[in-house]
Structure formats: structure tokens, C-alpha cells
C-alpha positions as a printed NumPy array, in Angstrom:
array([[ 90.382,  48.828,  85.949],
       [ 87.536,  46.278,  85.671],
       [ 85.296,  48.547,  87.789],
       [ 85.892,  51.437,  85.391],
       [ 85.124,  49.277,  82.366],
       [ 81.932,  48.108,  84.054],
       [ 80.848,  51.731,  84.563],
       [ 81.651,  52.571,  80.942],
       [ 79.655,  49.595,  79.678],
       [ 76.59 ,  50.915,  81.545],
       [ 76.861,  54.372,  79.903],
       [ 74.716,  55.476,  77.012],
       [ 76.283,  56.206,  73.627],
       [ 76.02 ,  59.982,  74.153],
       [ 77.747,  59.713,  77.526],
       [ 80.531,  57.609,  76.004],
       [ 81.074,  60.202,  73.262],
       [ 81.298,  63.008,  75.832],
       [ 83.769,  60.943,  77.854],
       [ 85.922,  60.328,  74.775],
       [ 85.889,  64.042,  73.875],
       [ 86.932,  64.917,  77.424],
       [ 89.795,  62.413,  77.345],
       [ 91.02 ,  63.611,  73.944],
       [ 90.921,  67.277,  75.018],
       [ 92.818,  66.537,  78.231],
       [ 95.471,  64.542,  76.361],
       [ 95.924,  67.165,  73.663],
       [ 96.166,  69.927,  76.281],
       [ 98.871,  68.146,  78.264],
       [101.106,  66.773,  75.523],
       [102.65 ,  69.213,  73.098],
       [104.023,  68.275,  69.706],
       [107.534,  67.914,  71.155],
       [106.336,  65.332,  73.647],
       [106.859,  67.558,  76.672],
       [104.093,  67.223,  79.253],
       [102.652,  70.524,  80.453],
       [ 99.663,  71.696,  82.455],
       [ 96.475,  72.431,  80.511],
       [ 95.994,  76.101,  79.774],
       [ 93.047,  77.842,  81.34 ],
       [ 91.055,  80.095,  79.079],
       [ 88.895,  81.688,  81.763],
       [ 89.393,  82.007,  85.505],
       [ 86.177,  81.487,  87.471],
       [ 87.549,  82.344,  90.888],
       [ 88.171,  86.072,  91.484],
       [ 91.607,  87.273,  92.503],
       [ 92.249,  89.436,  95.561],
       [ 93.492,  92.199,  93.264],
       [ 90.001,  92.372,  91.729],
       [ 88.666,  93.735,  95.028],
       [ 91.103,  96.626,  95.442],
       [ 89.032,  99.791,  95.601],
       [ 85.769,  97.845,  95.875],
       [ 84.62 ,  99.783,  98.954],
       [ 84.995, 103.14 ,  97.197],
       [ 81.915, 102.3  ,  95.141],
       [ 79.84 , 102.517,  98.31 ],
       [ 81.858, 105.06 , 100.345],
       [ 83.408, 107.564,  97.93 ],
       [ 84.679, 109.873, 100.706],
       [ 88.011, 108.87 , 102.195],
       [ 88.283, 108.304, 105.937],
       [ 91.553, 107.487, 107.598],
       [ 91.961, 104.35 , 109.658],
       [ 92.336, 106.494, 112.774],
       [ 88.922, 108.077, 112.198],
       [ 87.267, 104.706, 111.668],
       [ 88.894, 103.207, 114.783],
       [ 87.937, 106.267, 116.85 ],
       [ 84.314, 105.813, 115.764],
       [ 84.388, 102.1  , 116.636],
       [ 85.82 , 102.773, 120.111],
       [ 83.299, 105.464, 121.069],
       [ 81.042, 103.015, 122.911],
       [ 83.839, 101.026, 124.547],
       [ 84.844, 103.532, 127.243],
       [ 82.188, 102.849, 129.842]])
């Protein structure tokens, strides 16, 4: 704990205010009025989900080709 206090004492006033705002937001997000601790709610997800990429390839290749056709094309040069 003394190391943390030493770091805080070296901070500027603006940095201390930002730190206090961060702490207050994290506390208010985790403790509800009933006293039950919960995870903070996320308002926006930055990382894309796998489901976001379903149908992504159709933007570039609108015609449908079966897997068999694609594999046949890939194996054309293998039989030597």
C-alpha cells in the first residue's frame, strides 16, 4: 500500500481527479443499491463476435460454389 500512496502523491491534480472518477465509476457499477456485488455492465463491445462474420465472403463472391467444387479446384495441381 505505501508504494501505491507514493505513486499517487507524485500525480498531478488532474490525474488524481481522473483516478477518483474511475474508482467511483467502478464502485458504483459493481455495487447495486441492495448491496449485491455484480459485474460492471458493458455499453459497447469493441471485439467483434464470430456471428458478425457470417456471410462476410458473399460480399466479395456473390455466386455460390459448393465445397466440392472448391476442393476440386484446389486439388487440380496436386495429381502429378
